[in-house]
N, C-alpha and C positions, 0 to 999 in steps of 0.2 A: 504494499499500500504506499503510495507517494502522496506528498502534499505540495502545495504550490510553493511553500517556503523552502522545500528541499530541492526544487528544480532549479538549477543553476540558470538555465536559459531564461526563466521568468523573472529573474531578479533584475531590477534596474539600479544601477549605480553610476555615480559620476566619475568618469576617469579624471586623472590629473589635468589633462589638456582641457577638459570641460571646465574645471575649476579655475583654470588660468583664464579662459575666455570669459567666464562670468566676471572674474575680477577685473579684467582688461576693460570690458564694456561698462562696468560700474565705474570705473575710473574715467572713462571717456565722457559719461554723462556728468560726472563731477567736474571735469575740466571745462565742459561746455557751459555748466551752470555758473562758472566764474568769469566767463566772458562779460563784457559790459552789457548791462541791461538797459532797455529803453523803458523809462518809467511811464506807466499808463494807468492811472488810477491805482486801486489796491493790489492789482496784479501786473507786474512788469512783463515785457516781452523779452524772452531770453532764448538761448539756443538749446535748452534742455530737451524740448520735444524732438528736436533733430536727433539727439543722441538716443532717445527712447525709440524713435522710429528705426534707426539703424540697428539698435539692439534687437528688436523683434525680427526685422527682416534678415539679419545676418546670423543670429544665434538660434532661431526657431523659438517655439513656444515655452518650453520649460526652462531652458537655459536663459532666454530673454527674461521670463518672469523672475528667475533666481537673481539675475544681474540687477534688476530693478528693486528687488526686495533687499538685496545687499546694499544698494545705494541709499535706500531709506533707512535702513538699520544703522549704517555708520553716520549718517546725518543725524538721526535721532540721538545716537550715543554721544554726539558732541563734536564730531569732525566737521570742519567748515565747508561742506560740499554742496549746500543749498545755494540758491541765487544770491550773489553778492557776498558770498563767504559766510552765510548764516548757518546756524545749526540748531539742534535741540528739538525736543517734543513740541515746544511752543510754536515752531514753524509749521508743524504738521496740524495744529488746531487753529492756526491763523488763516487769513484769506486765501493764501495760496495752497493751503493743505489739501484741499480737494484735487487739485491738479496733480500734486506729489503722490497722493494715495492711489490715484488711478493709474500711475505708470506701470506697475507690474501687470495689471489686467490688460492694458493697452498693447504692452509687449507681447503678452500671451496670445491675444487674438490676431495681431498682425503677424506673429510667428507661425501661427497655424496656417494662415493664408500663404505665408512665404514657403512653408514646408511643402504644402500642396502644390503650389505653382513650380517651384524650382525642381522638385523631384520629377516633374513631368518634362524636364528639359527646358533650357532657356530658349525662348522664341520672341518673335516680334510682339506677341501679346503679354509676355510676362511682366514688363514694366507696368502695364495698365492694371493687370491683376494685383501686383504689389501696391500700386497706388490706390486701388480699391480697398485693399485690406487696411491700409493706413487711414483712409477716410472712414472706414467702418469704426476702427478703433477710436478715432477722433470723435465721431458724432454718436456712437452707441456707448461708449465708456467714459472717455475723458469729459466731454460736455456734460452729460447728466450728473456725474459725481461732482465735478467742479461747481456747476451751477447750484446744485442742491446744498453743497457745503457753504457756498457764498451766502445763500439765503439764511442759513442758521447763524453764520458768524456775524454777518452784517445787519441782520434783521430786516432784509429787503424781500420784495416779492421775486417769484421765479423769473418773471419778465424783465425786471430790473437787472437780475443777475445775468440773464442772457445778453442783455445790452452791454454789460461789462465785458463779456466774453466775445461779443461779435467783432471787435476790432482784430482779434486773433485769427479770424477765419482765413483771410487772404494770406497773412504771413504764414499760417500753418500749412496752407496748400503749397506755398513756395518752398517751405522746408521739407514737405513731404516729397515734392518732385526731386529736390536734391538728394534726399535720403534714398529714393529708388534708383537714381543714377548711380550713386555710390554703392548701393547694395548689389545691383546687377554687375558692376565691375568686380566686386569682392567675389561673388559667386562664380564668375568666369575665371578668376584667378585661383579660387580654391573651390572646385566643384563638389567636394565631399564634405564642405563645412557643416552642412545640416545633417550629415549622416545618412544612413540607409535604413 
């Protein structure tokens, strides 16, 4: 009699190379968070979401999720990796907290789309599929979580919170296009990055 636990092929473990990639992409998002931000009300425009997009598209769902969870963990623990060199749990409960907390789930969703698309081979439609995955992550995950968080923190209506988020839409679309271009280049250079 065998059990699932005793079957080696069914065990999922992270290889050292996976851990290294998770750490590298968490560091990438940290570095992009420290670039000069454009102040825009309670939420500044930063390059963080470019890093989140690249993380999901390059690492796939689970490693992408882990990289973003690591980023949040080190920031909450006190390392200055959030926008402007901020850190601590207070940032996660402040106005930008909803955006930050949505990052692991956004990387997860875009990572699933990337894995599905890239495993079928890079083609002319692959960039459009990847862009679609990023837009799904933006509008199905980041937007609802961020806007709901803003309503609670600032005591405003949902529509007022959407108005705060609206200026980011064009900027995030541009960052998503850049992320797709970079991710396609990465997958051409490292075709087995997402594994089999």
